[in-house]
C-alpha positions in Angstrom: -6.1 -0.4 19.7 -2.8 1.2 18.9 -1.6 0.6 22.5 -1.3 -3.1 21.8 1.3 -2.3 19.1 2.8 0.5 21.0 3.4 -1.8 24.0 6.5 -3.1 22.2 9.3 -1.4 24.0 11.3 -0.8 20.8 8.7 1.5 19.3 9.1 5.2 19.7 6.5 6.5 17.3 3.8 5.3 14.8 2.6 7.7 12.1 0.2 7.6 9.1 -1.2 10.3 6.8 -3.7 11.3 9.4 -2.1 11.2 12.8 0.6 9.9 15.1 1.2 8.0 18.4 4.3 8.7 20.4 5.4 6.9 23.5 7.1 10.0 24.8 3.9 12.1 25.0 3.0 12.3 28.6 -0.6 13.2 27.8 -2.5 10.7 25.7 -4.7 13.6 24.4 -1.7 14.6 22.2 -1.8 11.3 20.4 -4.2 11.4 17.5 -3.6 7.9 16.2 -5.7 5.5 18.3 -6.2 2.4 16.1 -4.6 0.4 13.3 -7.0 0.1 10.4 -7.2 -2.2 7.4 -5.7 -0.9 4.2 -3.7 1.9 5.9 0.1 2.1 5.8 2.1 3.2 8.8 5.6 4.6 9.4 7.1 3.1 12.6 10.1 4.7 14.3 12.0 2.1 16.4 14.4 2.9 19.2 16.6 0.0 18.0 16.5 -2.7 15.3 13.9 -5.3 16.1 11.2 -7.4 14.5 7.7 -6.2 14.9 4.9 -8.7 14.7 1.3 -7.7 14.6 -1.4 -10.4 14.7 -5.0 -10.2 13.8 -7.5 -11.6 11.3 -6.9 -11.5 7.6 -8.3 -8.4 6.0 -11.5 -8.5 4.0 -10.5 -5.3 2.3 -10.3 -5.5 -1.5 -8.3 -3.3 -3.8 -11.5 -1.7 -5.0 -12.4 -0.8 -1.4 -8.9 0.5 -0.9 -9.0 2.7 -4.0 -12.4 4.1 -3.0 -11.1 5.0 0.4 -8.1 6.9 -0.9 -8.3 10.6 -1.4 -7.0 12.4 -4.6 -3.3 12.9 -4.2 -0.8 11.0 -2.1 -1.9 8.2 0.3 -0.1 5.8 2.6 -1.6 2.3 2.1 -0.8 -1.2 3.2 -0.9 -4.4 1.1 -4.4 -5.9 1.4 -3.4 -9.3 -0.1 -2.0 -12.4 1.6 0.6 -12.9 -1.1 2.7 -10.7 -3.3 0.4 -9.2 -6.0 1.2 -7.4 -9.3 0.6 -3.7 -9.0 -1.6 -3.8 -12.1 -3.8 -6.3 -10.4 -3.8 -4.6 -7.0 -4.8 -1.2 -8.3 -6.8 0.2 -11.2 -3.8 1.7 -12.9 -6.1 4.1 -14.9 -6.9 5.8 -11.5 -3.3 6.1 -10.1 -0.2 7.9 -11.3 2.4 6.5 -9.1 3.3 3.9 -6.4 6.4 4.3 -4.3 8.1 2.8 -1.3 11.6 3.2 0.2 12.9 0.6 -2.3 11.5 1.8 -5.6 8.6 3.1 -7.7 6.0 2.2 -10.3 4.5 4.5 -12.9 1.7 3.1 -15.1 3.1 2.8 -18.7 6.6 3.5 -17.2 9.6 1.7 -18.7 12.0 2.0 -15.8 9.7 0.7 -13.0 11.6 -0.8 -10.1 8.5 -2.0 -8.3 6.2 -4.6 -10.0 4.4 -6.1 -7.0 3.0 -5.1 -3.6 4.0 -7.3 -0.7 2.2 -8.2 2.5 3.5 -6.3 5.6 4.9 -3.5 3.4 3.4 0.0 3.0 3.2 2.1 -0.1 2.8 5.7 -1.1 0.1 5.8 -3.8 -0.9 8.9 -5.8 -4.5 8.7 -6.9 -5.6 10.8 -9.8 
């Protein structure tokens, strides 16, 4: 449940493409994000700089399952691998047009790509064709 992650006193909000969870909402019915799910990416607003650790079982999600779960257009996804993995391995690059994060970007057949791998514990914006 999201409340186990939210219990960290440094967290103010957690968001993904479908919902949010805020510690300042007095009524839990306003919070639409209730669970952390495999393959999803999350934006976390911290009250102060801190290290956030989330424990659980390794995912059984594959890149194919992840791609099938994504909708056409922009998606926020997490890395489903236990080690850094080349973007061309992680995604069927014929079915995506862009991968971005706050550090760089990848465009299939691009010559100026600043991202080449996806990394565990990082999230990515992926545009599916």
